[in-house]
C-alpha positions as YAML, in Angstrom:
chain: A
units: angstrom
residues:
- id: 1
  name: UNK
  ca: [0.00, 0.00, 0.00]
- id: 2
  name: UNK
  ca: [1.42, 3.36, -1.06]
- id: 3
  name: UNK
  ca: [1.27, 6.36, 1.25]
- id: 4
  name: UNK
  ca: [-0.87, 8.20, -1.30]
- id: 5
  name: UNK
  ca: [-3.59, 5.57, -0.95]
- id: 6
  name: UNK
  ca: [-3.97, 6.26, 2.79]
- id: 7
  name: UNK
  ca: [-5.82, 9.52, 2.14]
- id: 8
  name: UNK
  ca: [-9.00, 9.48, 4.24]
- id: 9
  name: UNK
  ca: [-11.22, 9.97, 1.19]
- id: 10
  name: UNK
  ca: [-9.96, 6.61, -0.08]
- id: 11
  name: UNK
  ca: [-11.54, 4.89, 2.92]
- id: 12
  name: UNK
  ca: [-14.61, 6.76, 4.13]
- id: 13
  name: UNK
  ca: [-18.06, 6.25, 2.65]
- id: 14
  name: UNK
  ca: [-21.56, 7.54, 3.40]
- id: 15
  name: UNK
  ca: [-22.26, 4.61, 5.71]
- id: 16
  name: UNK
  ca: [-19.16, 5.53, 7.74]
- id: 17
  name: UNK
  ca: [-20.46, 9.06, 8.23]
- id: 18
  name: UNK
  ca: [-23.62, 7.55, 9.68]
- id: 19
  name: UNK
  ca: [-21.46, 5.44, 11.99]
- id: 20
  name: UNK
  ca: [-19.76, 8.65, 13.11]
- id: 21
  name: UNK
  ca: [-23.19, 10.13, 13.87]
- id: 22
  name: UNK
  ca: [-23.75, 7.09, 16.05]
- id: 23
  name: UNK
  ca: [-20.48, 7.84, 17.85]
- id: 24
  name: UNK
  ca: [-21.30, 11.56, 18.11]
- id: 25
  name: UNK
  ca: [-24.64, 10.74, 19.74]
- id: 26
  name: UNK
  ca: [-22.88, 8.49, 22.23]
- id: 27
  name: UNK
  ca: [-20.26, 11.12, 23.01]
- id: 28
  name: UNK
  ca: [-22.91, 13.80, 23.56]
- id: 29
  name: UNK
  ca: [-24.76, 11.36, 25.81]
- id: 30
  name: UNK
  ca: [-21.61, 11.09, 27.93]
- id: 31
  name: UNK
  ca: [-21.33, 14.88, 28.13]
- id: 32
  name: UNK
  ca: [-24.95, 15.22, 29.27]
- id: 33
  name: UNK
  ca: [-24.48, 12.44, 31.84]
- id: 34
  name: UNK
  ca: [-21.47, 14.30, 33.22]
- id: 35
  name: UNK
  ca: [-23.72, 17.36, 33.54]
- id: 36
  name: UNK
  ca: [-26.41, 15.25, 35.28]
- id: 37
  name: UNK
  ca: [-28.84, 15.66, 32.37]
- id: 38
  name: UNK
  ca: [-29.61, 11.95, 32.39]
- id: 39
  name: UNK
  ca: [-32.89, 12.03, 30.47]
- id: 40
  name: UNK
  ca: [-31.22, 13.77, 27.53]
- id: 41
  name: UNK
  ca: [-28.29, 11.36, 27.81]
- id: 42
  name: UNK
  ca: [-30.68, 8.39, 27.65]
- id: 43
  name: UNK
  ca: [-32.43, 9.82, 24.59]
- id: 44
  name: UNK
  ca: [-29.10, 10.36, 22.83]
- id: 45
  name: UNK
  ca: [-28.12, 6.72, 23.45]
- id: 46
  name: UNK
  ca: [-31.37, 5.67, 21.79]
- id: 47
  name: UNK
  ca: [-30.71, 8.03, 18.86]
- id: 48
  name: UNK
  ca: [-27.32, 6.34, 18.48]
- id: 49
  name: UNK
  ca: [-29.16, 3.04, 17.99]
- id: 50
  name: UNK
  ca: [-31.03, 4.53, 15.02]
- id: 51
  name: UNK
  ca: [-27.76, 5.55, 13.36]
- id: 52
  name: UNK
  ca: [-26.24, 2.15, 14.15]
- id: 53
  name: UNK
  ca: [-29.19, 0.45, 12.47]
- id: 54
  name: UNK
  ca: [-28.97, 2.74, 9.45]
- id: 55
  name: UNK
  ca: [-25.26, 2.46, 8.61]
- id: 56
  name: UNK
  ca: [-25.43, -1.19, 7.57]
- id: 57
  name: UNK
  ca: [-28.58, -0.58, 5.51]
- id: 58
  name: UNK
  ca: [-26.92, 2.35, 3.72]
- id: 59
  name: UNK
  ca: [-23.75, 0.30, 3.10]
- id: 60
  name: UNK
  ca: [-25.84, -2.37, 1.37]
- id: 61
  name: UNK
  ca: [-27.79, 0.19, -0.67]
- id: 62
  name: UNK
  ca: [-24.64, 1.88, -1.99]
- id: 63
  name: UNK
  ca: [-22.95, -1.52, -2.48]
- id: 64
  name: UNK
  ca: [-20.06, -0.53, -0.22]
- id: 65
  name: UNK
  ca: [-16.82, -2.30, -1.09]
- id: 66
  name: UNK
  ca: [-14.80, -2.62, 2.11]
- id: 67
  name: UNK
  ca: [-12.02, -5.13, 1.52]
- id: 68
  name: UNK
  ca: [-9.79, -3.58, 4.19]
- id: 69
  name: UNK
  ca: [-12.52, -3.56, 6.85]
- id: 70
  name: UNK
  ca: [-12.52, 0.21, 7.41]
- id: 71
  name: UNK
  ca: [-16.31, 0.32, 7.76]
- id: 72
  name: UNK
  ca: [-16.41, -2.64, 10.13]
- id: 73
  name: UNK
  ca: [-13.80, -1.06, 12.37]
- id: 74
  name: UNK
  ca: [-15.34, 2.40, 12.44]
- id: 75
  name: UNK
  ca: [-18.70, 0.83, 13.25]
- id: 76
  name: UNK
  ca: [-17.25, -1.15, 16.17]
- id: 77
  name: UNK
  ca: [-15.30, 1.81, 17.55]
- id: 78
  name: UNK
  ca: [-18.44, 3.95, 17.36]
- id: 79
  name: UNK
  ca: [-20.46, 1.22, 19.08]
- id: 80
  name: UNK
  ca: [-18.12, 1.02, 22.06]
- id: 81
  name: UNK
  ca: [-18.59, 4.75, 22.67]
- id: 82
  name: UNK
  ca: [-22.39, 4.73, 22.32]
- id: 83
  name: UNK
  ca: [-23.25, 1.31, 23.74]
- id: 84
  name: UNK
  ca: [-20.34, 0.70, 26.10]
- id: 85
  name: UNK
  ca: [-19.00, 3.93, 27.57]
- id: 86
  name: UNK
  ca: [-22.22, 5.99, 27.35]
- id: 87
  name: UNK
  ca: [-24.46, 3.58, 29.33]
- id: 88
  name: UNK
  ca: [-21.62, 2.97, 31.81]
- id: 89
  name: UNK
  ca: [-21.27, 6.70, 32.48]
- id: 90
  name: UNK
  ca: [-25.05, 7.13, 32.75]
- id: 91
  name: UNK
  ca: [-25.27, 4.25, 35.22]
- id: 92
  name: UNK
  ca: [-22.44, 5.61, 37.34]
- id: 93
  name: UNK
  ca: [-23.63, 9.20, 37.26]
- id: 94
  name: UNK
  ca: [-27.32, 8.50, 37.84]
- id: 95
  name: UNK
  ca: [-26.70, 6.57, 41.05]
- id: 96
  name: UNK
  ca: [-25.90, 9.04, 43.79]
- id: 97
  name: UNK
  ca: [-23.24, 7.41, 45.91]
- id: 98
  name: UNK
  ca: [-21.12, 8.37, 48.86]
- id: 99
  name: UNK
  ca: [-17.62, 6.93, 49.32]
- id: 100
  name: UNK
  ca: [-17.91, 3.36, 50.46]
- id: 101
  name: UNK
  ca: [-18.61, -0.15, 49.29]
- id: 102
  name: UNK
  ca: [-21.63, 0.75, 47.15]
- id: 103
  name: UNK
  ca: [-19.65, 3.34, 45.19]
- id: 104
  name: UNK
  ca: [-17.01, 0.71, 44.53]
- id: 105
  name: UNK
  ca: [-19.69, -1.69, 43.28]
- id: 106
  name: UNK
  ca: [-21.17, 0.91, 40.92]
- id: 107
  name: UNK
  ca: [-17.70, 1.74, 39.61]
- id: 108
  name: UNK
  ca: [-16.87, -1.92, 38.98]
- id: 109
  name: UNK
  ca: [-20.20, -2.59, 37.26]
- id: 110
  name: UNK
  ca: [-19.70, 0.46, 35.02]
- id: 111
  name: UNK
  ca: [-16.24, -0.85, 34.16]
- id: 112
  name: UNK
  ca: [-17.71, -4.29, 33.47]
- id: 113
  name: UNK
  ca: [-20.04, -2.78, 30.86]
- id: 114
  name: UNK
  ca: [-17.11, -1.23, 28.99]
- id: 115
  name: UNK
  ca: [-14.84, -4.28, 29.23]
- id: 116
  name: UNK
  ca: [-17.54, -6.69, 28.06]
- id: 117
  name: UNK
  ca: [-18.48, -4.29, 25.29]
- id: 118
  name: UNK
  ca: [-14.89, -4.21, 24.01]
- id: 119
  name: UNK
  ca: [-14.63, -8.00, 24.23]
- id: 120
  name: UNK
  ca: [-17.99, -8.46, 22.47]
- id: 121
  name: UNK
  ca: [-17.11, -6.19, 19.56]
- id: 122
  name: UNK
  ca: [-13.56, -7.51, 19.19]
- id: 123
  name: UNK
  ca: [-14.82, -11.09, 19.04]
- id: 124
  name: UNK
  ca: [-17.42, -10.04, 16.47]
- id: 125
  name: UNK
  ca: [-14.75, -8.55, 14.20]
- id: 126
  name: UNK
  ca: [-12.59, -11.66, 14.55]
- id: 127
  name: UNK
  ca: [-15.32, -14.21, 13.78]
- id: 128
  name: UNK
  ca: [-17.32, -12.17, 11.28]
- id: 129
  name: UNK
  ca: [-17.66, -14.14, 8.06]
- id: 130
  name: UNK
  ca: [-15.84, -17.13, 9.54]
- id: 131
  name: UNK
  ca: [-18.71, -18.99, 11.22]
- id: 132
  name: UNK
  ca: [-21.74, -20.63, 9.69]
- id: 133
  name: UNK
  ca: [-24.54, -18.68, 11.35]
- id: 134
  name: UNK
  ca: [-26.57, -15.54, 10.76]
- id: 135
  name: UNK
  ca: [-27.33, -15.19, 14.47]
- id: 136
  name: UNK
  ca: [-25.64, -12.86, 16.94]
- id: 137
  name: UNK
  ca: [-23.12, -14.66, 19.14]
- id: 138
  name: UNK
  ca: [-23.80, -13.14, 22.52]
- id: 139
  name: UNK
  ca: [-26.38, -10.48, 23.34]
- id: 140
  name: UNK
  ca: [-26.17, -7.55, 20.87]
- id: 141
  name: UNK
  ca: [-24.34, -4.60, 22.41]
- id: 142
  name: UNK
  ca: [-26.83, -1.87, 21.32]
- id: 143
  name: UNK
  ca: [-29.34, -3.51, 23.65]
- id: 144
  name: UNK
  ca: [-27.27, -2.31, 26.61]
- id: 145
  name: UNK
  ca: [-28.03, 1.31, 25.75]
- id: 146
  name: UNK
  ca: [-31.63, 0.50, 24.89]
- id: 147
  name: UNK
  ca: [-32.21, -1.29, 28.21]
- id: 148
  name: UNK
  ca: [-30.44, 1.27, 30.42]
- id: 149
  name: UNK
  ca: [-31.83, 4.23, 28.45]
- id: 150
  name: UNK
  ca: [-35.45, 3.05, 28.36]
- id: 151
  name: UNK
  ca: [-35.25, 1.95, 32.01]
- id: 152
  name: UNK
  ca: [-34.08, 5.41, 33.07]
- id: 153
  name: UNK
  ca: [-36.78, 7.15, 31.00]
- id: 154
  name: UNK
  ca: [-39.53, 4.79, 32.17]
- id: 155
  name: UNK
  ca: [-40.05, 6.47, 35.52]
- id: 156
  name: UNK
  ca: [-39.39, 3.11, 37.22]
- id: 157
  name: UNK
  ca: [-35.63, 3.52, 37.48]
- id: 158
  name: UNK
  ca: [-34.13, 1.79, 40.48]
- id: 159
  name: UNK
  ca: [-30.34, 1.79, 41.08]
- id: 160
  name: UNK
  ca: [-30.22, -1.76, 42.43]
- id: 161
  name: UNK
  ca: [-32.23, -3.16, 39.53]
- id: 162
  name: UNK
  ca: [-30.13, -1.11, 37.08]
- id: 163
  name: UNK
  ca: [-26.93, -2.60, 38.50]
- id: 164
  name: UNK
  ca: [-28.34, -6.13, 38.32]
- id: 165
  name: UNK
  ca: [-29.52, -5.65, 34.73]
- id: 166
  name: UNK
  ca: [-26.14, -4.21, 33.74]
- id: 167
  name: UNK
  ca: [-24.30, -7.22, 35.14]
- id: 168
  name: UNK
  ca: [-26.62, -9.70, 33.43]
- id: 169
  name: UNK
  ca: [-26.52, -7.95, 30.05]
- id: 170
  name: UNK
  ca: [-22.73, -7.47, 30.20]
- id: 171
  name: UNK
  ca: [-22.11, -11.17, 30.84]
- id: 172
  name: UNK
  ca: [-24.61, -12.22, 28.16]
- id: 173
  name: UNK
  ca: [-22.83, -9.99, 25.64]
- id: 174
  name: UNK
  ca: [-19.67, -12.09, 25.96]
- id: 175
  name: UNK
  ca: [-21.52, -15.40, 26.24]
- id: 176
  name: UNK
  ca: [-21.69, -17.98, 23.46]
- id: 177
  name: UNK
  ca: [-25.49, -17.88, 23.38]
- id: 178
  name: UNK
  ca: [-26.96, -17.36, 19.93]
- id: 179
  name: UNK
  ca: [-29.48, -14.56, 19.56]
- id: 180
  name: UNK
  ca: [-31.37, -14.67, 16.26]
- id: 181
  name: UNK
  ca: [-31.58, -11.48, 14.27]
- id: 182
  name: UNK
  ca: [-35.00, -10.01, 14.84]
- id: 183
  name: UNK
  ca: [-37.03, -10.01, 11.61]
- id: 184
  name: UNK
  ca: [-40.61, -9.55, 12.83]
- id: 185
  name: UNK
  ca: [-41.51, -6.52, 10.71]
- id: 186
  name: UNK
  ca: [-44.64, -5.40, 12.66]
- id: 187
  name: UNK
  ca: [-42.75, -5.56, 15.99]
- id: 188
  name: UNK
  ca: [-39.75, -3.75, 14.49]
- id: 189
  name: UNK
  ca: [-42.05, -1.04, 13.11]
- id: 190
  name: UNK
  ca: [-43.83, -0.67, 16.44]
- id: 191
  name: UNK
  ca: [-40.51, -0.51, 18.31]
- id: 192
  name: UNK
  ca: [-39.29, 2.17, 15.90]
- id: 193
  name: UNK
  ca: [-42.48, 4.14, 16.54]
- id: 194
  name: UNK
  ca: [-41.86, 3.91, 20.28]
- id: 195
  name: UNK
  ca: [-38.31, 5.15, 19.78]
- id: 196
  name: UNK
  ca: [-39.53, 8.12, 17.74]
- id: 197
  name: UNK
  ca: [-42.06, 8.98, 20.46]
- id: 198
  name: UNK
  ca: [-39.29, 8.89, 23.07]
- id: 199
  name: UNK
  ca: [-37.04, 11.12, 20.98]
- id: 200
  name: UNK
  ca: [-39.75, 13.68, 20.23]
- id: 201
  name: UNK
  ca: [-41.19, 15.81, 23.05]
- id: 202
  name: UNK
  ca: [-44.29, 13.62, 23.24]
- id: 203
  name: UNK
  ca: [-45.21, 12.55, 26.75]
- id: 204
  name: UNK
  ca: [-47.37, 9.47, 27.10]
- id: 205
  name: UNK
  ca: [-47.42, 9.17, 30.87]
- id: 206
  name: UNK
  ca: [-49.69, 7.05, 33.04]
- id: 207
  name: UNK
  ca: [-49.30, 7.11, 36.84]
- id: 208
  name: UNK
  ca: [-45.87, 8.76, 36.38]
- id: 209
  name: UNK
  ca: [-44.78, 5.90, 34.09]
- id: 210
  name: UNK
  ca: [-43.51, 6.58, 30.57]
- id: 211
  name: UNK
  ca: [-45.46, 3.99, 28.57]
- id: 212
  name: UNK
  ca: [-43.29, 3.92, 25.38]
- id: 213
  name: UNK
  ca: [-40.13, 3.54, 27.48]
- id: 214
  name: UNK
  ca: [-41.65, 0.68, 29.49]
- id: 215
  name: UNK
  ca: [-42.78, -1.11, 26.32]
- id: 216
  name: UNK
  ca: [-39.30, -0.79, 24.78]
- id: 217
  name: UNK
  ca: [-37.75, -2.12, 27.97]
- id: 218
  name: UNK
  ca: [-40.14, -5.07, 28.02]
- id: 219
  name: UNK
  ca: [-39.40, -5.90, 24.36]
- id: 220
  name: UNK
  ca: [-35.65, -5.97, 25.10]
- id: 221
  name: UNK
  ca: [-36.08, -8.10, 28.22]
- id: 222
  name: UNK
  ca: [-38.34, -10.50, 26.35]
- id: 223
  name: UNK
  ca: [-35.71, -10.89, 23.61]
- id: 224
  name: UNK
  ca: [-33.07, -11.48, 26.28]
- id: 225
  name: UNK
  ca: [-35.08, -13.98, 28.33]
- id: 226
  name: UNK
  ca: [-36.80, -16.00, 25.58]
- id: 227
  name: UNK
  ca: [-33.47, -16.96, 24.04]
- id: 228
  name: UNK
  ca: [-32.07, -17.94, 27.42]
- id: 229
  name: UNK
  ca: [-35.08, -20.22, 28.00]
- id: 230
  name: UNK
  ca: [-34.60, -21.85, 24.60]
- id: 231
  name: UNK
  ca: [-31.07, -22.81, 25.62]
...
């Protein structure tokens, strides 16, 4: 490879720009979490999921040729920001702790999210195209942001439950359990509608509970649990 061929325009495509929008959403989520604006941070994590879903679709539509794996790497690096670091920072920041054992636990669980996210995405890049399955190996990492984000927005947020969920999801991400790619079009469309409602300033609240957020959370937990039961 000649030095002239390493110009960035030789690598980047439209789908990679969408991946960067995913990363930008995750980074902004971290900033808002640091400023204790956790609702906005949760919404930004969910917006990142939209960009993450769109980049692969755009790559297929433009017939992206990516022999060197630039797109795959930029997607994974963006994912670790939005679905690893961002939910970890939200979890840590949203749980008010004083110095002591509980603060140590929250710190370690937040670290676990990031470590398992890195391991999950690295394994994916290594085995991609080398195994005979269309399923996800391990729980998909975007679900971490969707679960933590929708849980926080639901109005039912509980720090102890959030910690437990984070541990379970982190360990399932690096498990060898196969999670089939979701292809139920009506459910996907309904989930997308719920995401749009959460992003827009539309409040559907009942008894102080955000109904779209609760439904999204239940969909994710169902997907997590039903595949565990099948094993």
